[in-house]
Backbone as JSON, one array per atom type, in Angstrom:
{
  "sequence": "MTVELIDRLNEYPLVSVLFQVNPRCPDRVDLIKIMRAFVDTNNGWESQDLDDSTSWAMIYHEKSLLDFLSAGDQIDAIQDFFILRLKELYALKQQHPEFAWK",
  "N": [[14.15, 1.68, 23.67], [16.7, 1.22, 23.11], [16.97, -1.73, 22.3], [15.77, -1.99, 20.39], [17.57, 0.18, 19.01], [20.31, -1.07, 18.39], [19.39, -2.79, 16.8], [18.46, -1.6, 14.91], [21.56, -1.25, 13.86], [22.47, -3.66, 13.28], [21.0, -4.09, 10.68], [21.15, -4.08, 6.63], [22.31, -1.1, 4.58], [19.17, 1.41, 3.35], [19.31, 1.03, -0.76], [17.72, 3.49, -1.66], [15.24, 4.73, -4.42], [13.01, 7.71, -4.45], [10.93, 9.95, -4.36], [9.39, 13.2, -4.72], [7.11, 15.5, -2.62], [6.57, 18.91, -2.75], [4.95, 20.28, 0.65], [3.62, 22.96, -0.18], [3.76, 23.09, -2.17], [1.21, 24.58, -5.24], [1.21, 22.22, -7.13], [0.03, 20.35, -5.6], [-1.99, 18.1, -4.51], [-2.5, 17.1, -7.14], [-0.85, 16.22, -7.93], [0.48, 14.63, -6.56], [-2.82, 12.82, -7.18], [-1.82, 11.61, -9.61], [0.38, 10.28, -8.26], [-0.16, 8.46, -6.38], [-1.02, 6.83, -8.78], [0.85, 6.0, -9.76], [2.05, 4.01, -8.46], [0.04, 2.45, -7.36], [0.4, 1.2, -10.02], [2.87, 0.61, -10.74], [5.45, -1.63, -10.1], [6.3, -2.98, -6.57], [7.33, -0.11, -5.88], [6.63, 1.8, -3.04], [3.77, 4.6, -0.75], [4.65, 7.81, 0.73], [3.4, 9.63, 3.45], [0.32, 10.81, 1.7], [-1.78, 11.35, 2.71], [-1.19, 13.46, 4.03], [-1.55, 17.11, 4.26], [-0.03, 18.87, 5.18], [3.23, 17.86, 5.67], [6.08, 16.67, 3.39], [5.43, 14.75, 0.12], [6.09, 11.82, -0.86], [6.76, 8.59, -2.79], [8.35, 5.9, -3.44], [11.15, 3.94, -4.55], [13.34, 0.58, -2.06], [14.93, -1.44, -1.51], [16.92, -3.53, 0.38], [20.72, -3.46, 1.36], [22.06, -5.27, 1.32], [20.5, -7.36, -0.59], [21.82, -7.34, -2.96], [24.22, -8.28, -2.89], [24.75, -10.65, -3.99], [24.9, -10.79, -6.26], [27.17, -11.19, -9.33], [28.66, -8.89, -10.34], [28.03, -6.44, -7.98], [28.15, -3.46, -7.51], [27.5, -2.91, -10.3], [24.29, -4.18, -10.25], [23.26, -2.64, -8.65], [23.71, 0.21, -9.57], [21.7, -0.4, -12.17], [19.44, -0.81, -10.56], [18.56, 1.91, -9.92], [18.76, 2.99, -12.36], [16.86, 1.27, -13.99], [14.86, 2.9, -11.61], [14.73, 5.16, -12.41], [14.07, 5.11, -14.49], [11.45, 4.39, -14.7], [10.58, 7.0, -13.3], [11.07, 9.34, -14.94], [9.66, 8.0, -16.7], [7.06, 8.26, -15.4], [7.17, 11.36, -15.59], [7.52, 11.99, -18.22], [4.7, 11.6, -19.6], [2.88, 13.23, -17.74], [2.73, 16.1, -19.26], [2.47, 18.43, -18.2], [2.64, 19.39, -15.63], [5.18, 22.1, -13.98], [8.61, 20.74, -14.07], [11.07, 20.16, -12.02]],
  "CA": [[15.21, 2.67, 22.78], [18.38, 0.01, 23.31], [17.15, -3.1, 21.87], [15.89, -0.61, 18.7], [18.8, 0.7, 18.17], [21.33, -2.11, 17.9], [18.07, -4.12, 15.69], [19.09, -0.49, 13.3], [22.95, -1.03, 13.37], [22.88, -4.8, 12.84], [20.85, -3.39, 9.09], [21.81, -3.7, 6.22], [21.45, -0.41, 4.69], [18.88, 0.63, 1.91], [19.56, 2.02, -1.4], [16.0, 4.06, -2.9], [14.81, 6.08, -5.05], [12.3, 8.81, -4.49], [10.13, 11.61, -6.11], [8.54, 14.33, -2.76], [6.19, 16.67, -3.45], [6.19, 19.88, -0.87], [3.82, 20.49, 1.2], [3.45, 24.7, -0.52], [3.23, 23.18, -4.39], [0.87, 24.43, -5.99], [-0.37, 21.44, -7.63], [-0.57, 19.06, -4.97], [-3.22, 17.81, -4.91], [-3.17, 16.79, -8.88], [0.3, 15.44, -8.31], [-0.62, 13.61, -4.49], [-3.22, 11.53, -7.6], [-0.76, 11.15, -9.79], [1.54, 9.4, -7.92], [-0.68, 6.96, -6.3], [-1.62, 5.61, -9.85], [1.71, 5.26, -9.84], [2.43, 3.11, -7.46], [-0.87, 0.42, -7.7], [0.37, 0.74, -11.57], [4.55, 0.07, -10.58], [5.49, -2.94, -9.04], [7.57, -2.39, -5.73], [6.69, 1.34, -5.34], [5.56, 2.9, -1.89], [4.01, 6.19, -1.59], [4.35, 8.36, 1.83], [2.73, 10.73, 3.23], [0.37, 10.84, 1.01], [-3.06, 12.3, 2.6], [-0.65, 14.2, 5.3], [-0.72, 17.95, 3.72], [1.72, 19.28, 6.19], [4.07, 17.1, 5.11], [6.5, 16.11, 1.87], [4.91, 13.79, 0.76], [6.67, 10.96, -1.36], [6.15, 7.37, -3.39], [10.23, 5.7, -2.89], [11.54, 2.66, -4.21], [13.35, 0.5, -2.29], [15.77, -1.9, -1.31], [18.47, -3.83, 1.44], [22.25, -3.31, 0.45], [21.72, -6.75, 1.5], [20.22, -8.57, -1.61], [23.25, -7.34, -3.92], [25.26, -8.65, -2.48], [25.22, -12.23, -4.31], [24.71, -10.43, -7.13], [28.73, -11.18, -9.61], [29.45, -7.32, -9.83], [27.18, -5.34, -6.74], [27.95, -2.31, -8.34], [26.26, -2.95, -11.56], [23.13, -4.58, -9.84], [23.09, -1.43, -8.15], [23.65, 1.01, -10.9], [20.45, -1.92, -12.62], [18.47, -0.78, -9.44], [19.08, 3.09, -10.37], [18.56, 3.39, -13.85], [15.91, 1.26, -14.42], [13.66, 3.78, -11.21], [15.06, 6.86, -13.0], [13.91, 5.84, -16.37], [10.28, 4.5, -14.34], [9.95, 8.33, -12.69], [11.23, 9.27, -16.3], [8.48, 7.53, -17.9], [6.44, 9.39, -15.26], [7.28, 12.97, -16.19], [6.98, 12.39, -19.72], [3.39, 11.28, -19.19], [2.75, 13.96, -17.52], [4.14, 17.84, -19.36], [1.41, 19.35, -17.7], [3.54, 19.7, -14.54], [6.4, 21.82, -14.25], [9.23, 18.9, -12.86], [12.74, 19.78, -11.44]],
  "C": [[16.27, 2.23, 22.46], [18.16, -0.6, 21.75], [16.55, -2.89, 20.48], [17.06, -0.08, 18.38], [19.42, -0.56, 18.13], [20.34, -3.09, 16.96], [18.9, -3.23, 14.53], [20.3, -0.84, 13.26], [22.63, -3.05, 12.85], [21.97, -5.19, 11.11], [20.9, -3.46, 8.09], [21.16, -2.27, 5.04], [21.0, 0.05, 2.74], [19.15, 2.12, 0.74], [18.21, 2.4, -2.21], [16.49, 5.01, -3.42], [13.59, 6.79, -5.19], [11.91, 9.76, -4.55], [9.08, 12.62, -3.94], [7.65, 15.39, -3.02], [6.21, 17.86, -2.26], [5.31, 20.27, -0.74], [2.42, 21.73, 0.67], [2.79, 24.01, -1.83], [2.0, 22.85, -4.43], [0.14, 23.4, -6.44], [-0.18, 19.61, -7.73], [-0.97, 17.88, -4.96], [-3.79, 16.39, -6.04], [-1.36, 15.97, -9.0], [0.29, 14.19, -7.76], [-1.96, 11.68, -5.42], [-2.68, 11.55, -8.69], [0.7, 9.84, -9.27], [0.47, 8.02, -7.2], [-1.1, 6.21, -7.54], [-0.2, 5.19, -10.19], [2.39, 4.12, -9.2], [1.66, 2.04, -7.49], [0.3, 0.65, -8.56], [2.35, -0.05, -11.8], [4.86, -0.99, -9.65], [6.3, -2.64, -7.71], [7.94, -0.45, -5.02], [5.85, 1.75, -4.25], [5.48, 3.6, -1.72], [4.58, 6.21, 1.2], [3.93, 9.33, 2.45], [1.79, 11.51, 2.26], [-1.5, 11.91, 1.16], [-2.74, 13.08, 3.81], [-0.68, 16.4, 4.7], [-0.18, 18.81, 4.46], [3.38, 19.03, 5.98], [4.11, 16.53, 3.65], [5.48, 14.77, 1.69], [5.61, 12.53, -0.63], [6.28, 9.39, -1.8], [8.78, 7.43, -3.19], [9.77, 3.89, -3.2], [12.27, 2.01, -3.37], [14.03, -0.6, -1.42], [17.4, -2.26, -0.53], [19.5, -3.85, 0.27], [22.3, -5.18, 0.24], [21.62, -8.11, 0.22], [20.5, -8.08, -3.1], [24.13, -7.76, -3.79], [25.98, -10.43, -3.56], [24.35, -11.97, -5.74], [26.34, -10.59, -7.83], [28.61, -10.16, -9.71], [27.94, -6.84, -8.77], [26.87, -4.09, -7.55], [27.15, -2.0, -9.07], [24.7, -3.48, -11.42], [22.81, -3.01, -9.62], [22.76, -0.06, -9.07], [22.98, 0.32, -12.13], [18.96, -1.12, -11.98], [17.75, 0.82, -9.79], [18.81, 3.41, -11.43], [17.26, 2.44, -14.3], [14.66, 1.75, -12.61], [13.91, 4.71, -12.02], [14.45, 6.77, -13.79], [11.71, 5.16, -15.82], [9.59, 5.73, -13.97], [9.15, 9.02, -13.69], [10.26, 9.5, -16.9], [7.2, 8.51, -17.18], [5.67, 10.81, -15.94], [6.94, 12.69, -17.61], [5.12, 12.46, -19.79], [2.61, 12.78, -18.97], [3.35, 15.41, -17.45], [3.29, 18.06, -18.65], [2.03, 20.12, -16.84], [4.68, 20.67, -14.39], [7.77, 21.38, -12.56], [10.57, 19.69, -13.04], [13.93, 18.91, -10.83]]
}
């Protein structure tokens, strides 16, 4: 446990964008289908707990803060990362107006 904690303290934080679905969501099954398709067609996106009906299902895209340090303007690079990921999620929302997005 101590070694793992020390390793985690030496890691850079992650910059992440995620989309979650509540386990009690009435549209959960259909949302998980589109989440799977989204992850399959969008590079860098990953999923977690899509098959666990008791957990919050999520798709996410994350990058180590270290990856941004070599950019000329780290703030712009991080902002660009967020904007691009949010545009991808917005496109998903636009493709599926049948859901009550919140």
